[in-house]
N, C-alpha and C positions, 0 to 999 in steps of 0.2 A: 576285590570287595566292590570297586569302583564299576565294575561289569555287571554285576547285581542290582546296584543301585541305577545304571542305566538303563537296564532291561525293565527296571519297574517302572521308571520314568516313561519310557517308550511305549508300555503297555498302556498307561494313562494318555499319553499323548495321543495314540491311534484311537483310542476309545472316544476321547472329546473331539477329533476330527474325523469320524468315522462317515461323513456327509461330505467330506471336502475331496478335492483331485490334485490337490498339491499346495504349494507355498512360495511366496516370493520374499527373498531376502529382503529386509529393510536397511540394517545395519550389521556389519562385521567387523570384527578386528582379527579377522583370520585370513590371512593370504592367499588360501586356495578357495575362498567363497567370497564373492563379490557382491555389491550392492545391486538387486535387480535381478540376481541368478534366480532359475525356477528350481525348487527342490521337487522332482518328479516321483511319481508313484514306483515305489520299490528301492528309491536311491537310498544308498547307505550314507550317513553322515558320520564322519569322526571328526572329533574335535578335541585338540590337545588341551592340556591344563592352562587355565588362564585366558583361554579363547573363548568368545561366545558370540552367539547369532541372536538377531531379532527377526523374525519372519510373521507373515500377515497371510491369512487364509482368503479364499475368495468371497467368504460371508465374512469378513472383516475381523475375524477371531486374530488375537495377537499372541504369539507364543517367544518365549526365550529360552534358548540353550546355551548351559556352561558347559565347558568341558573340565573334566575329560569326560568324553561322551562318545560312544559308538552305537549306531544302531541303525536299523532297516525301518523306514516309516512306509506301511501298508496302507494306504486309504481306498474306501471306496469312491467310485466316480460320480459326479452328478453331472448332467448334460449342461452344457453352457458354461462351466467353470472354467474351463480351458482358456476360452478366450477372453475371459476377464483376466484372468492371472496373466496372459501373453500381453495383454493391454498396460495393465499396472506395471509388469517387469519393464517394458519399453519405457514406461513414464518416469520409474525409479532410474534407471539406469541413464536416462537424459537430465536427470536432476542433479543438482549439488547435494553433497551431504549435508550442508546446512540449511536447506530449503525448508525441512520440516521442522526446524526451531524457527527461522525468521517468520515462516507462514503462521506460526502461532497467533491467534488473534489475542492481543495485549489487552487486558480489561474485560474479555467476555469468558462465559463458561464454556467448557467444551462440550457441555452439554447441550446448549443452546446454538449450536453451529447453524441450524436451519434459520436462524434471524440474522446471520452474520453478513452484513453488506460487502466483506471483502471476498466471500464467495459466491452469492448470489447477486451482486452489484456488480455494474457497468462503469470501470473506470474511466472517465470521461476525456481524461488527456491521453489515453493509452489505446490505439487505433487496434483493431483484432476482432476474433471471435469472441461472443460471450454466450455461454450456455445458461438457460434459467428457466425454471419452472413454472408452469401455470398455477399452481396451488400455492405458491410462496409470494411474498412481497418482491418486487424487483426495484433494485435501488439504482441509483446514480449517484456516483461518489469520487470524490476528488480530495484525498490528504491534504493537499497543498491549498485549499481553498479558504476564502474568508467567509465567515457567517454573514448572510447578507449578499452575498455574489449571484448574480443573476446569469441562469443558464438557459439556453434556447434549444430545444431538441427538435429535430424535423425529420419527418418518416414518411411513408405511403400516405397517412390520414392526414398530413398537416404539421403545422408548427405549433410549439407551446412553451411559453417562457415560466421557467420556475426560480423559486429562490433556495440556495443551498442553505440546509439547516446545520447545527451541530457546534461543537465547541472543540478547543484544543486541537489535535491534529486530524480527528475523524468528522470529516464533512460530507454530509449525504442528502438525498432527497428521494421521495418515492417517484417511481415511473409515474408519468402524468395520465390518468385515465382517458384525457381526450386524444391522446396518439395512439392507444393500444398497441399490441405487441402482434406481428405479424411473422411467424416462422420463415426463417431464413431471409429476412429483408434487412436493407440496409436503411442505417440511420446516421444522422450527423447532429454533433453536439458542438456549440459554439457558446463559451463563456466570455462575460465582458472583460476577463482579466486574462483570457487567452489571445495569442497573436493569431493563430491558425485554428480551423475547424477540423475536428476528430471526427473519422468515420468508423463505425463499428457494425459487425453482422451480427443479429441474434439468432441464435438456435433454441428452439423449443425441445426440451427433453420430452421423449414420448412418454405417455401415459404409464405404460407398462413396466417402466423401471421402478421397483420397489426397494430394491436393496441399496445401501450406501455404496457398495462397492461395484455394482453394475454402474452407478452413476459416475464414478471415478473412472471407468474406462470407458464409458462412453463420451464424457467429456473429453479425456484425453486423445481419443480416437479422432473427435471432431476440432481439434486445434485449440480447445479451450485448456491449456496445460495449466496457466498459473491456478484457476480455479480447481481443476482437479488435483494440483499439489496442496492446496489450502484444504479441500476436503479431506484428502488422504491424511494431512497432518492433524486435522480435528479427529478422525477416526483414531489415529494412534493416540493421542492425547486423552481420548475418552478410556482406552482399554488399561 
């Protein structure tokens, strides 16, 4: 009887995913399938009773399979999806299982992640690469900062001092217009509460990236891993 139920579930599953090229395992309590594994075209999935998988597609659709389940997923391919899935797979494999719960923005709506400064902001005390979008506000943030703290940012166009705003643990300021944002440029930040100056590199996302999962993959591929994890977390929370 469960085979019949599984067949019906598979039929619905395949119809929903007719434009996908595969899936990435986000969570699993089944020892034969690990987080980050790719479910490829035509692959047969066998899940014993009490085992489950949570999977995400290249377009950001999230699905859950619960055992007992056995089925072969046949999906039509879409050009470009394979590269997205491979990048997301590598990101998930390199992440901790708790990353996607820790990265959830406390106090913010999952639907409003485009305004989240923990995704699209630059953590001023953590050097590294930061990926930003030209069509969204860019934030400078430091959770441990005190309101009124002065921060000086220096880039190719000069320096600008700004005051950190906010309350509780979330302190941020908008990127100053006077400095501008140059793709792949190095900037430095010095706070009057920081002993050292932090340097970071800003990368502008290509304008052609229109899908959330494309953005996750691009950020992961360009060493903006923390931002990619937080965005993927937001996508999962939205589904």
